[in-house]
N, C-alpha and C positions, 0 to 999 in steps of 0.2 A: 808066549804070555795069549793066557788065554781071557775072552772080553765074555763081555755080560749077554744078552737076550736084547734087555734093553738095549744094550746099546747096537747094538746088529739092527734093530728095529728100526732105530736114528738113522744111523749110518745107512739103512736104506730108502728112506724118506727122503733122507735130501740127497742122497742121486738120483731120485726119478723128482726130484723139484727141480733140481739140478737138469738133468734131460728135457723139461719141455724150456723150461724157460734159454734151456740150447736150443731145441728146433724155434722159437721165436727167434732166435736170437741171426739162425743158421739165412731166415726165412728174409728177414730184415738186410744183410747184409750180404743172399745175393743179388737181391734188388739192386740196392743198393751200389757193388763193382758191377751193374749192367751196364750197355755202353750206352750212352749219352744220358744218363741215368746223372741228376746237379743235387739233387736232396731228394730226403725222407723222410715223412715222419708215422707217427701212429696216428690213425680218422678213423672212428666209429669201427672200432672192430679189426679199421681193414688198414691201407696205409692210402697215402697219400705222396704223389709223385710229382716232381716237375723236370718235364726231357728237356732238352738244348738242343732247338731245330733250329738250323741252318732258315731266312726268311727267305731266298730265295733258294729250294735247293740245286740249281743250275749253277750256283754258287760260291758251294759251301763257306770259303772262306772269306765271304763276307759276311753285316751283318746276323746277329742272331737273334732267337728271342727263347723264353720257357713254355712251354706247352704246361696244361696243367693236366696228371690223369689219375684218374682216384682206381684202385687194387681191392677185391675181396680174396679170400684165399679162400679155399676149399678142400685142395689138394692137389701136388705135382703135376697128376698125370687124370683130373676130373675133367671134365670138358666145361670151356673157358667160353662166354660170353664177351662178345667187345659189342660195345652198344656209340655207336659213332653219332655226338651229339654236332646238333648242325649248329646248337647255338654255346652258350656257356653254361655251367655245371659246379654246380656248387657243393656234391661228393658225391657218390660211388651212385648211380642208379638201379634198382631194383627193371623188369621188365617181365613181359610176359612169358619171354621165351625163360630166360632166369626159372620164373615157375615151373616152364614144360621139360627142361630139362634137372629139376631136380635140385643134385648136388652139384652144382657148378659153379666153379669158377669165377666170376665178374671186372673188365677191363672196361673204364667208363671216361672217356676220353675229350676237351673242351676243343673244341672248335677254334683252327688260329683264328686269327683279328675278336675274339670276345671273350667276352668275361676278365678273367686275368692276362692271356695267352694272348697277347694282343702286343706287337713289337712298335720300342720306340724308340726312332719316331716311327709313325704306322705311315709305311711306303702303302698305297695302295693297290698295285698295281699287282704287288706281290700276291694279293691274296684271289687264287686262282686256282679251278677240282686242280691242277695238277698236282701243285704245291702241297694243298691240303692231304690229296690220297700221297703224295710221300713221308707230309707228317706221321699220318698213319700207317702207310712199309716200316718207317723205321723201330716203330713205338712197338708190333708186331713183331717185327725183326729180331729189335731187342729179346721183349720177354719172354718171346718163347724157349731161352733159356732156360727159366725157369718152368715158363705152362709145358705140358708134353702131352696133354691133350689136344683134342682134337676144337677147331675156332668153329663159333659162327659170328656174322656180325650182324647188328639191331641195329636196328635206329626208327623214326615214325617221323613222318614231314617232310624240314629238311634235314631231320637224320638220316631216317632213310635215301632222301638223295644223295646223300655223303655213304653210306654202307657202299650203293650202287656205281656212285664217283670211285671209291674205295677197286670195287670190286674188278669196273673197265679198266681200271689200269695195274692193279697183282691179284691178277684170278685167281692164282695158288695160293695165295697169300690164307686165304682161308676155306675149311671146306665147305658151309656154309652161309647164303647169307637169307635174312627177313624183317623185308622190307617193311614198313608199315604207311600208306596214305602219302604213297612219293611219288608226285610227279612228273614228268619228263615231258617238257617244255621244247618246243620246235620252232625258238622263236625268239625275239627279243622283249615281243608282247603280242602271243600266242596266242591267235585268235579261238583258237578252236575252245577259251575258255567261255567269251561272252555268247557263243554257240551255245556251251554248253547250259549256260545260265539261262537265255531262250526256251530253255526246251525241262530244266528239269522239276520235279513237281509237280500240279495239278495247275491249268491256267487260275484257276480260280485266286490258286495265291498266287501265282506271279503276279496278278495284274496285282489281290493287294496291295503287294507289296511296290510296283510301280506306282499308283496308288497315293502310294503315304509319302512315299521318296518327290513327287508332285507335290502336296500339300505342305513336305518342310520344307519344299524351294522357295514356295510360295509364300510359304506364312515365318521367312526367315528371318526378320526384325521381329518378329515376335515371337520366336521362338530361342532367340539369342540374350530377348530383354529378361524372357524367366531365364536362362542354364547362368548367365551370370558369368563370360569363363573369364577368367583373368589372361586378359593382352600380353601382359608379359612375358605369359609360355605359349608364346603361338609364333615364331621367328617367321612361319609364312604369313599371317594376317589369322585370327577370329576369322570373319566370313571367311575365306579361303579356305582355312582347316574347317567349318563350320561342311560346307556345298562336300568339299575333298569325303567330307563323313559323309552327307547322304549315298555319295556315292559308290560307295565303298557297303553303302548297308545292306546291298540283300547280299553280296560274295561271302560277307559275317555270318550273316543271317541261314547259307542255308552251309555254311565248313561248320557250325559249332551249331545244331540244330534248332535250334531256334522253332522250325517253322513246324515242329510238334507242337507252339503254342503262336501258332501262325490267329488261331483265333483272337488275341490281345492285343495283335492289330489296331490301335485307333481310328476311327474313320476321320477321311480329310478334313470333315468341320469337326471335329472334339473338340474339344478345352489345349487351351496347349501345353496343358501338365502332361493330357496325359500321353498331348505328343512328345513329349521334352523326355517323357518316362519312356518309351517305346524306344523313343530315339539313341538314350543310353541305356537300353538293354542291351547291345554289341558295343558297347563300347567301341563305336569306330573312331567319332575327329582323338579318338586321344592318340590312334598310329600317326596324327598332324602334328601331336602337339609335339613341343620341342626334344621333352621324354619321350616320346613315341620315337620319334625321328633317331636318334641315339640310341636306342635301345637298337635297332633294326637297320640302322646304315648300312652295316658292313654287309648283311643279307642281302640292300636293294643291291649295292652296287655291284654283289656276284650275279645277279638277277639282269639287271641292265650289261654283263659286261659278257657272261656265260653265261649260265641258269634259266630264265625265260621266267616273263611276269607277265603283268595282261595289265591292259590299258580298258579305260572305261567305254561304252558308246551309248551318248550321250545324245542320241535322237530324241527323243522322247524330253531329253532332258534340258536341250539347248538354252531356247529361251528363258528361262526362268534362273542358269548359272550367271551368277552378276560380277561377284567376284572373282571369276575359276573358270573363262571363259575355254580353255584350248587347255586343260587338264594331264598331266601326263601325270605320273607314281616319278618317274627321275625326278620330281624334287623333292622326293627323301632319298635320294643320294646325299652321301657329306660331302661336305661344304668344299667346294673347289671342285669336286671334281666334275659336276653334271655336263660339262663346256666338252670336256674331253674325254671323254665314256665311248670306245669303241666295242660293240658288239660281236665277237667272233662265232659266230654258227658253226664254227667247225667244231670245238666242243661237246655238246650235245648231240652235235647231230654223227658222231664218233662212237660217243656212248650209247647211245640207243641203235647201231646197227651192230657192237658191240654183240647189248643184252639180246638182239632179236635172233645173231646169229653163231653167238660163240657160248655164250652164261650158261655152265652149267652150276645148279645142284641154290635156285635162289625160291623163293616165295614173297609175292608180289599181292598185296591186305588193302584192301581197296572198298571204301563206305560209297552208298548208289547215292548219296545225295550232295555227299563234300564234293565241294566247288572247284579240291583240286583232282578227282578222279577227271574231270574233261581233260585229264591229257598223262593217264593215265598208260599204263604202257603196253604194249603190242603182241601178245606174241603169236606166230607163224608157224610153231611145230618144231622147228630146229633144234630147241638146246630142248631138258629134261627140266625146265621153271614150271612149277604152279600159279599159279593169278587166278586169286578170290576177288568178287564185289560183293560187298555181305549187304544184301537184299534188310532196308531201312537205318542203314547207320553212316555217318555222315563221318569226320574228322574221325571222331572216336570208333569206328573201328578196326576187329583186332579178330583173335582166335573163338575168345570167350565169347560173342556178338553170331558166330560163321553157324551157318547150319551144318546139321550134322553129316552127311553129305561131305562138303567141307571140311570139317574140322577132320573127317576119318580121312582126307587128301593130303591135308600139313601135318596131320598127324604121322601117318606113312612116308611120307618124305624127308620126315624129318628125322623118322628113326633108321630111315636106312643110309639117310647122308650122314649122321651124328653115330652113329654103330650105341647107342644106348635105347633103352626103353622111356619112352614119355610119357610124363605123368599127365594121363585125360583128364580135361576141365569136363 
């Protein structure tokens, strides 16, 4: 039987649409059938997956939790950018590395014990660097059944730390790592951080900051009366949270680039409204509110058990600390854990040694005045890794802000390791 031309055109069009739909179904089906995938749903042009993970990877028959993973797909054989979040995430994250690689797939992983990836009940003892690295290994191993291209892990700050820890425990899972502003602390309260704070920037700015802190403490009652914080939102107490915020001020000031507006710091005898405005500009008191503590309690637990943090040099402030004479950031750890926390120095000692002597294909990017550059990774020439410290940058340091020479070094390394031509900015 002969068919009309119109019928054939319609049939071909239907076949084409069916093929496109089938390709999409094929991808979602492939993802759904991967090991450990519990659920999958479309999300912002990609997919939201939940992975089934043991709370303790050394005890896979024990309790499990659901870890959130977001995927943006461009092609089976395209490079894969693995965003190693250090905190929560609410969707697929763009990144500078993604832009540099052009048509790359993107995988974004929410860190265990953050966002919607929190075990129930919450056993804090299992929030370890090794378990988090095991999470990444299970996810990447599974997704490699779909994504056949080369992989590069990347993250900033705590996300950069996550990428470096993952590299340490599973050095061959990815082909390259780009870690932004990622400290490698070597103590529960690493003294190098306060040593850095004593020399960062110029002496005049450091003195202006310290005089401002002392003024805030001397005029504490006056400033608090002006701010009127809600006592019900501060389990530490308003005065104690306020004093913590004053001690924290210079760390936030340098970390987030407020130093570029140092001329806005008021004189010690300025009107109270000016003091309060400058104090609130870095929002440091928020971290000591109930909401701030809740947001970062998992990070603080990690800091004081394995990854390290800092305490405050109160030499110049001790006479003025009325509510908080013996400050320790352990106060920000989850309720009920402070008295039981034991710091394990071996974890970061192992990470540091591996990154110095064995880790290949790693790019470290730091900002010149970032407080966390105080514990930047130290390279000794035993690996092919690249490190740049971006002049004038703070916790915002990236390739875009780097010098032409630094950019060339980064581009060349990425092209060699990833086997693709990078998009130069």
